[in-house]
C-alpha positions as a Markdown table, in Angstrom:
| # | Residue | x | y | z |
|---|---|---|---|---|
| 1 | Met | 106.4 | -14.5 | 12.9 |
| 2 | Ala | 104.2 | -16.1 | 10.7 |
| 3 | Asp | 103.5 | -18.8 | 13.5 |
| 4 | Val | 102.6 | -15.8 | 15.8 |
| 5 | Ile | 100.1 | -14.7 | 12.9 |
| 6 | Glu | 98.6 | -17.8 | 12.4 |
| 7 | Thr | 98.0 | -18.7 | 16.0 |
| 8 | Thr | 96.6 | -15.4 | 16.8 |
| 9 | Ala | 94.0 | -15.5 | 14.1 |
| 10 | Ser | 93.0 | -18.8 | 15.3 |
| 11 | Ala | 92.4 | -17.8 | 18.4 |
| 12 | Ile | 90.5 | -14.5 | 17.1 |
| 13 | Thr | 88.5 | -16.9 | 14.9 |
| 14 | Ala | 87.6 | -19.2 | 17.9 |
| 15 | Gly | 86.3 | -16.0 | 19.7 |
| 16 | Val | 89.0 | -15.1 | 21.9 |
| 17 | Asn | 89.1 | -11.0 | 22.1 |
| 18 | Leu | 90.9 | -9.6 | 19.4 |
| 19 | Val | 92.7 | -6.8 | 21.5 |
| 20 | Lys | 93.8 | -9.2 | 24.3 |
| 21 | Thr | 95.1 | -12.0 | 22.1 |
| 22 | Ile | 97.0 | -9.3 | 19.7 |
| 23 | Lys | 98.5 | -7.8 | 23.3 |
| 24 | Glu | 99.4 | -11.3 | 24.7 |
| 25 | Lys | 100.6 | -12.8 | 21.5 |
| 26 | Phe | 103.0 | -9.6 | 19.9 |
| 27 | Gly | 103.7 | -8.3 | 23.7 |
| 28 | Tyr | 102.0 | -5.0 | 22.8 |
| 29 | Thr | 100.8 | -2.9 | 25.7 |
| 30 | Ala | 97.6 | -1.0 | 24.8 |
| 31 | Glu | 99.8 | 2.2 | 23.6 |
| 32 | Asp | 101.9 | 0.2 | 21.4 |
| 33 | Leu | 98.9 | -1.3 | 19.5 |
| 34 | Ala | 96.9 | 2.3 | 19.5 |
| 35 | Ile | 100.1 | 3.5 | 17.6 |
| 36 | Ala | 100.4 | 0.8 | 15.4 |
| 37 | Cys | 96.6 | 0.8 | 14.5 |
| 38 | Gly | 95.7 | 4.4 | 14.7 |
| 39 | Leu | 93.1 | 4.0 | 17.3 |
| 40 | Thr | 93.0 | 5.7 | 20.9 |
| 41 | Val | 93.8 | 3.7 | 23.9 |
| 42 | Glu | 90.2 | 4.3 | 25.3 |
| 43 | Glu | 89.0 | 2.8 | 21.9 |
| 44 | Leu | 90.9 | -0.1 | 22.3 |
| 45 | Asn | 89.9 | -0.6 | 26.0 |
| 46 | Cys | 86.2 | -0.2 | 24.7 |
| 47 | Ile | 86.8 | -3.2 | 22.2 |
| 48 | Glu | 88.5 | -5.2 | 24.5 |
| 49 | Thr | 85.7 | -5.0 | 27.3 |
| 50 | Gly | 83.3 | -5.8 | 24.7 |
| 51 | Ala | 81.6 | -2.1 | 24.4 |
| 52 | Asp | 82.4 | -1.7 | 21.1 |
| 53 | Ala | 82.9 | -4.1 | 18.0 |
| 54 | Glu | 82.8 | -1.7 | 14.8 |
| 55 | Pro | 84.0 | -4.0 | 12.0 |
| 56 | Ser | 86.2 | -1.1 | 10.6 |
| 57 | Lys | 87.8 | -0.6 | 13.7 |
| 58 | Leu | 88.5 | -4.4 | 14.4 |
| 59 | His | 89.8 | -4.8 | 10.7 |
| 60 | Arg | 92.2 | -1.8 | 11.6 |
| 61 | Ile | 93.8 | -3.6 | 14.4 |
| 62 | Ala | 94.0 | -6.9 | 12.5 |
| 63 | His | 95.4 | -5.3 | 9.5 |
| 64 | Ser | 98.1 | -3.4 | 11.7 |
| 65 | Val | 99.7 | -6.7 | 12.8 |
| 66 | Gly | 99.5 | -8.4 | 9.4 |
| 67 | Leu | 96.5 | -10.7 | 10.4 |
| 68 | Pro | 94.1 | -12.2 | 7.6 |
| 69 | Asp | 90.7 | -10.6 | 7.6 |
| 70 | Val | 89.1 | -12.5 | 10.3 |
| 71 | Thr | 87.3 | -9.7 | 11.7 |
| 72 | Pro | 83.7 | -10.7 | 10.6 |
| 73 | Gln | 84.0 | -14.3 | 12.6 |
| 74 | Ile | 84.9 | -12.3 | 15.5 |
| 75 | Gln | 82.7 | -12.8 | 18.4 |
| 76 | His | 82.7 | -11.3 | 21.9 |
């Protein structure tokens, strides 16, 4: 699990989309991730497409899967 968290954090820090990366690395569907972080599927879709990048939402997503606080470095 630590390897998944480390590689996910590295990808996000490198500028890869947070939602897409977590779904791929953790095998989550949008619905799974929505439940884990407390956001709606629609909110996650907006984040994944780049229409929304609210830091508090990005932090909630990262925190829900145990990632370190990499959200200030995330770029779309």
